[in-house]
C-alpha positions as CSV (number, residue, x, y, z in Angstrom):
1,M,-14.9,-21.6,4.8
2,K,-13.1,-23.9,7.2
3,A,-11.0,-22.8,10.2
4,N,-8.4,-25.7,10.2
5,L,-6.9,-27.1,7.1
6,Q,-5.2,-30.5,6.6
7,E,-1.4,-30.0,6.6
8,K,-0.9,-33.7,6.1
9,L,-3.1,-36.5,4.8
10,E,-4.9,-38.3,7.6
11,T,-6.6,-40.9,5.4
12,S,-5.4,-43.3,2.8
13,L,-6.8,-44.5,-0.5
14,P,-8.3,-48.0,-0.7
15,D,-5.8,-50.8,-1.7
16,G,-4.9,-50.8,-5.3
17,F,-5.8,-47.1,-6.0
18,T,-3.0,-45.0,-7.3
19,I,-2.4,-41.3,-7.9
20,R,-0.4,-39.0,-10.1
21,G,-0.4,-35.5,-11.5
22,A,-2.2,-34.7,-14.7
23,R,-0.8,-34.8,-18.3
24,M,-2.4,-33.4,-21.4
25,E,-3.5,-36.9,-22.5
26,D,-5.7,-37.0,-19.4
27,V,-8.0,-34.3,-20.7
28,E,-10.5,-36.8,-22.4
29,P,-10.7,-39.2,-19.5
30,A,-11.1,-36.2,-17.1
31,L,-14.0,-35.0,-19.3
32,K,-15.6,-38.4,-19.1
33,L,-15.2,-38.4,-15.3
34,F,-16.6,-34.9,-14.9
35,N,-19.7,-35.8,-16.9
36,A,-20.2,-39.2,-15.1
37,W,-20.3,-37.2,-11.9
38,S,-22.6,-34.4,-13.2
39,R,-25.3,-36.6,-14.8
40,P,-26.7,-38.0,-11.5
41,A,-25.8,-34.8,-9.6
42,I,-27.2,-32.0,-11.8
43,Q,-28.9,-34.1,-14.6
44,E,-26.7,-32.8,-17.4
45,D,-23.2,-32.9,-18.7
46,E,-21.0,-30.4,-16.9
47,F,-18.6,-30.0,-19.8
48,E,-19.3,-30.4,-23.5
49,D,-15.9,-29.6,-24.9
50,A,-12.5,-31.0,-23.9
51,N,-10.9,-27.8,-25.2
52,A,-12.4,-25.9,-22.3
53,I,-10.4,-28.2,-20.0
54,R,-7.2,-27.9,-22.1
55,T,-7.5,-24.1,-22.0
56,E,-7.7,-24.2,-18.2
57,W,-4.7,-26.5,-17.9
58,V,-2.5,-24.2,-19.8
59,S,-3.4,-21.1,-17.8
60,P,-0.4,-19.0,-16.6
61,G,0.8,-20.2,-13.2
62,F,-1.1,-23.4,-13.3
63,N,0.8,-26.7,-13.5
64,P,-1.4,-29.8,-14.1
65,A,1.4,-32.1,-13.0
66,E,1.5,-30.5,-9.6
67,D,-1.8,-28.7,-9.1
68,I,-4.0,-31.7,-10.1
69,C,-4.1,-35.0,-8.4
70,L,-5.7,-37.9,-10.4
71,V,-6.9,-41.0,-8.6
72,F,-7.0,-44.2,-10.5
73,A,-8.9,-47.4,-9.7
74,P,-7.1,-50.8,-9.8
75,N,-8.6,-51.3,-13.3
76,G,-6.9,-48.1,-14.5
77,E,-10.1,-46.1,-14.7
78,M,-9.9,-42.5,-13.6
79,A,-11.9,-42.6,-10.3
80,G,-11.2,-39.1,-8.9
81,Y,-9.8,-35.7,-9.8
82,V,-8.9,-32.8,-7.5
83,E,-7.3,-29.5,-8.5
84,V,-6.1,-26.5,-6.5
85,W,-5.8,-23.1,-8.0
86,T,-3.3,-20.8,-6.3
87,T,-2.6,-18.4,-9.3
88,A,-4.0,-15.2,-7.7
89,K,-1.4,-12.8,-6.4
90,P,-1.3,-13.1,-3.5
91,P,-3.0,-16.5,-3.3
92,V,-5.2,-15.8,-0.3
93,H,-8.2,-17.8,-1.6
94,P,-7.0,-21.0,-3.2
95,W,-9.8,-22.7,-5.1
96,I,-10.2,-26.5,-4.4
97,W,-12.3,-28.3,-7.0
98,G,-12.8,-32.0,-7.5
99,R,-15.0,-34.8,-8.9
100,L,-15.4,-38.4,-7.9
101,H,-16.8,-41.0,-10.2
102,P,-20.1,-42.3,-8.7
103,D,-18.9,-45.9,-9.0
104,Y,-16.3,-45.1,-6.3
105,E,-18.4,-43.2,-3.7
106,G,-18.4,-44.4,-0.1
107,L,-14.8,-45.6,-0.2
108,G,-13.2,-42.6,1.5
109,I,-11.7,-41.3,-1.8
110,G,-13.6,-38.0,-1.6
111,T,-12.3,-37.3,1.9
112,W,-8.8,-38.2,0.7
113,M,-9.0,-35.9,-2.3
114,L,-10.3,-33.0,-0.1
115,Q,-7.4,-33.5,2.3
116,W,-5.0,-33.5,-0.6
117,G,-6.5,-30.3,-1.8
118,E,-6.2,-28.7,1.6
119,Q,-2.6,-29.9,1.9
120,H,-1.7,-28.4,-1.5
121,A,-3.5,-25.1,-0.7
122,V,-1.5,-24.7,2.5
123,Q,1.7,-24.7,0.4
124,A,0.6,-21.3,-1.0
125,L,0.9,-19.8,2.5
126,R,4.5,-19.1,1.9
127,N,3.4,-16.6,-0.8
128,V,0.9,-14.8,1.4
129,P,2.2,-11.7,3.1
130,D,1.9,-11.5,6.9
131,G,-1.4,-10.0,8.1
132,L,-3.5,-11.2,5.2
133,R,-6.3,-13.7,5.8
134,F,-5.9,-17.0,4.0
135,A,-9.1,-18.8,3.3
136,P,-9.3,-21.5,0.7
137,R,-12.6,-21.9,-1.1
138,V,-14.7,-24.7,-2.4
139,G,-18.0,-24.8,-4.3
140,I,-20.7,-27.2,-5.2
141,Y,-24.0,-27.2,-7.0
142,R,-26.9,-27.0,-4.5
143,Q,-28.2,-30.3,-5.9
144,A,-25.0,-32.1,-5.1
145,E,-26.1,-33.3,-1.7
146,K,-23.3,-35.9,-1.3
147,S,-20.7,-33.3,-2.0
148,Q,-22.4,-30.9,0.4
149,K,-22.3,-33.6,3.1
150,L,-18.6,-34.3,2.5
151,F,-17.8,-30.6,2.9
152,E,-19.9,-30.3,6.1
153,D,-18.3,-33.5,7.5
154,M,-14.9,-32.0,6.8
155,G,-15.7,-28.8,8.7
156,Y,-16.7,-26.5,5.9
157,H,-19.5,-24.0,6.3
158,H,-21.7,-22.4,3.7
159,I,-21.1,-18.7,3.6
160,R,-22.4,-17.5,0.2
161,S,-24.3,-18.6,-2.9
162,S,-24.0,-17.6,-6.5
163,Y,-26.3,-18.3,-9.3
164,H,-25.9,-18.7,-13.1
165,M,-28.8,-17.4,-15.1
166,L,-29.4,-18.9,-18.5
167,I,-32.0,-17.6,-21.1
168,E,-32.8,-20.1,-23.8
169,M,-33.1,-18.2,-27.0
170,D,-35.3,-19.4,-29.9
171,G,-34.0,-16.8,-32.3
172,P,-31.4,-14.1,-32.7
173,V,-30.9,-11.5,-29.9
174,P,-33.1,-8.5,-30.7
175,E,-31.6,-5.2,-31.4
176,P,-31.5,-3.0,-28.2
177,A,-34.0,-0.2,-27.9
178,W,-32.0,2.8,-26.7
179,P,-33.7,5.7,-24.9
180,A,-34.4,8.8,-27.1
């Protein structure tokens, strides 16, 4: 959680980098970017199927052209991706999620993307009734130390953890044994 959000961008992208909203033809390059980020961070591909991304992008109330900001390097490569989910009613906990290609770390792009995400999240305040607490959320893998440092440098504080348990099965799931 963070007490003060960016209402305007205070940083700029490096010269030659451009931005735009997402289009459906961006799904495959986004998948490539997500996995380029995840391999060094968590030692595996984060996404295996572009259809999972497509399904998210067509979710009710989500508009990729407005709710996603893509950052492109001067060579045209997708360098960064940030999305903001404000689909809950009321949108008291916008979800800010992003990925930066490892080749473009250390240029201030991650900071710019997080500020864009905060700025976009603040727009949801007009749909939050008076008296409700507005607290955008972010999340990272615990192994993603560079991301953790970015969030800390931007004033975020760790308030909870969640875990994903996975059981590798080497055969079919056994039939349950019900009590007599």
